[in-house]
C-alpha positions as CSV (number, residue, x, y, z in Angstrom):
1,X,255.6,363.3,-66.0
2,X,258.0,360.4,-66.5
3,X,256.0,359.3,-69.6
4,X,256.1,362.8,-71.1
5,X,259.8,363.2,-70.4
6,X,260.7,359.8,-71.9
7,X,258.5,360.4,-75.0
8,X,260.0,363.8,-75.5
9,X,263.7,363.0,-74.7
10,X,264.0,359.4,-75.9
11,X,260.8,358.6,-77.8
12,X,262.9,357.7,-80.9
13,X,264.6,354.9,-78.9
14,X,261.7,353.5,-76.9
15,X,258.0,352.8,-77.1
16,X,256.8,354.4,-73.9
17,X,253.8,353.3,-71.8
18,X,252.8,354.7,-68.4
19,X,250.5,353.3,-65.8
20,X,250.1,353.3,-62.1
21,X,248.8,350.9,-59.5
22,X,245.8,353.2,-59.0
23,X,244.4,355.2,-61.9
24,X,243.3,358.7,-61.0
25,X,243.9,361.9,-63.0
26,X,246.8,363.8,-64.4
27,X,247.3,366.7,-62.0
28,X,247.0,370.2,-63.4
29,X,250.3,371.0,-61.6
30,X,252.0,368.3,-63.6
31,X,250.6,369.6,-66.8
32,X,251.8,373.1,-65.9
33,X,255.3,372.0,-64.8
34,X,255.8,370.1,-68.1
35,X,254.3,373.0,-70.2
36,X,257.0,375.2,-68.7
37,X,259.7,373.1,-70.4
38,X,257.8,372.8,-73.7
39,X,256.3,369.3,-73.2
40,X,252.5,369.0,-73.5
41,X,251.0,366.2,-71.4
42,X,247.5,367.7,-71.3
43,X,246.2,364.9,-73.5
44,X,247.7,362.2,-71.3
45,X,245.4,360.2,-69.0
46,X,246.1,358.2,-65.8
47,X,246.1,354.5,-66.6
48,X,246.1,351.4,-64.4
49,X,248.6,348.6,-65.0
50,X,245.6,346.3,-65.5
51,X,245.2,347.9,-68.9
52,X,248.2,346.0,-70.2
53,X,247.5,342.3,-69.6
54,X,249.9,340.0,-71.2
55,X,252.0,342.9,-72.6
56,X,255.7,342.2,-72.7
57,X,258.0,344.9,-71.6
58,X,261.8,345.2,-71.7
59,X,261.9,347.6,-68.8
60,X,259.5,348.4,-66.0
61,X,260.4,351.6,-64.1
62,X,258.8,352.4,-60.8
63,X,259.1,356.0,-59.4
64,X,257.7,355.7,-55.9
65,X,258.1,353.1,-53.2
66,X,254.4,352.4,-53.1
67,X,254.4,351.5,-56.8
68,X,257.4,349.2,-56.3
69,X,255.6,347.4,-53.4
70,X,252.4,346.9,-55.3
71,X,253.7,346.6,-58.9
72,X,252.4,343.3,-60.5
73,X,254.7,340.8,-62.1
74,X,255.4,341.3,-65.7
75,X,256.1,338.2,-67.7
76,X,258.9,338.0,-70.3
77,X,261.9,339.0,-68.2
78,X,261.3,342.7,-67.9
79,X,264.2,344.5,-66.2
80,X,262.8,346.2,-63.1
81,X,264.3,349.6,-62.2
82,X,263.3,351.6,-59.2
83,X,263.9,355.0,-57.8
84,X,261.7,356.7,-55.3
85,X,260.7,360.3,-56.0
86,X,258.7,362.6,-53.8
87,X,254.9,362.6,-54.3
88,X,254.5,366.3,-55.1
89,X,251.7,368.4,-53.7
90,X,252.2,371.9,-55.1
91,X,253.6,373.4,-58.2
92,X,257.0,374.1,-56.7
93,X,257.3,370.4,-55.8
94,X,256.1,369.3,-59.2
95,X,258.9,371.4,-60.8
96,X,261.5,369.9,-58.5
97,X,260.3,366.4,-59.2
98,X,260.1,367.1,-62.9
99,X,263.8,368.2,-62.9
100,X,264.8,365.2,-60.8
101,X,263.0,362.8,-63.1
102,X,264.5,364.3,-66.2
103,X,268.0,364.1,-64.7
104,X,267.4,360.5,-63.7
105,X,265.8,359.4,-67.0
106,X,268.6,360.9,-69.1
107,X,270.8,358.0,-68.1
108,X,268.1,355.3,-68.9
109,X,268.5,352.4,-69.5
110,X,271.9,352.3,-67.8
111,X,270.5,352.7,-64.3
């Protein structure tokens, strides 16, 4: 959801990549929660950080404590920014986390 929000709300200012420490799938609840606010992430896929070897990043955002703990080192002086969000389990929680993420990301990169 963070990738979709940043691409939609700030894609003209940033090149956005998203990956996790464990690739899985984009949950249907995430797709639905984002569709409700007019953002289509149905074509997104879950990626692993290992897909970006040697890639230089200006910022690396982690959005859960587990990701922060297991996030690899990124060369090139990337600014690491962390905020823990709930790992949603149902559509109501996905909506809540979507709204929290959007509010949080609106201030990026001043976090």
